[in-house]
C-alpha positions as CSV (number, residue, x, y, z in Angstrom):
1,M,9.2,-13.9,20.1
2,K,10.2,-12.0,17.9
3,N,8.6,-11.0,14.2
4,S,10.8,-12.6,11.4
5,A,8.4,-11.7,8.4
6,K,10.2,-9.1,6.6
7,K,8.2,-6.1,5.7
8,H,8.3,-4.7,2.1
9,I,8.5,-0.8,1.7
10,M,7.0,0.6,-1.2
11,T,5.6,4.3,-2.2
12,L,2.3,4.9,-2.3
13,R,2.3,5.8,-5.9
14,D,3.9,2.0,-6.5
15,V,0.8,0.1,-4.9
16,I,-1.4,2.7,-7.2
17,G,1.0,1.5,-10.3
18,I,0.6,-2.6,-9.0
19,V,-3.3,-2.1,-8.8
20,S,-4.1,-0.2,-11.6
21,R,-2.5,-2.9,-13.9
22,F,-5.0,-4.5,-13.0
23,A,-8.1,-2.3,-12.5
24,R,-10.3,-1.8,-15.2
25,N,-10.4,1.9,-14.1
26,D,-9.6,4.7,-12.1
27,Y,-12.7,4.0,-9.6
28,E,-11.9,0.5,-9.6
29,T,-8.1,1.5,-8.7
30,S,-9.4,4.2,-6.0
31,L,-11.5,1.4,-4.4
32,V,-8.9,-1.2,-4.2
33,V,-6.4,1.5,-2.6
34,A,-9.1,2.5,0.1
35,D,-9.7,-1.1,0.6
36,L,-6.3,-2.2,1.4
37,L,-5.6,0.7,3.5
38,N,-8.9,0.1,6.0
39,R,-8.2,-3.1,5.7
40,G,-4.6,-3.1,7.3
41,F,-2.6,-5.0,4.7
42,V,-1.0,-1.6,3.6
43,R,0.3,1.1,6.5
44,V,1.6,4.7,6.0
45,N,4.3,5.2,7.6
46,A,4.3,9.0,8.0
47,G,7.7,9.7,9.6
48,G,10.6,11.2,8.2
49,Q,10.8,13.3,5.1
50,S,9.0,11.3,2.5
51,R,5.4,8.9,3.3
52,R,6.2,5.5,2.5
53,I,3.9,2.8,2.9
54,I,4.5,-0.5,4.5
55,V,2.6,-4.0,2.9
56,R,2.5,-7.3,4.8
């Protein structure tokens, strides 16, 4: 069975911008982005010229 859930493709800059709107400071922003990467909610796609992330 094929996974029919759509994946949102954004740049890492977009994710950092969204998180920084709600974070109190840069330290908190970096912790949240690192946590998203470690938990697998955000995945870096290193293929091609530009680096993109996939948010599920």
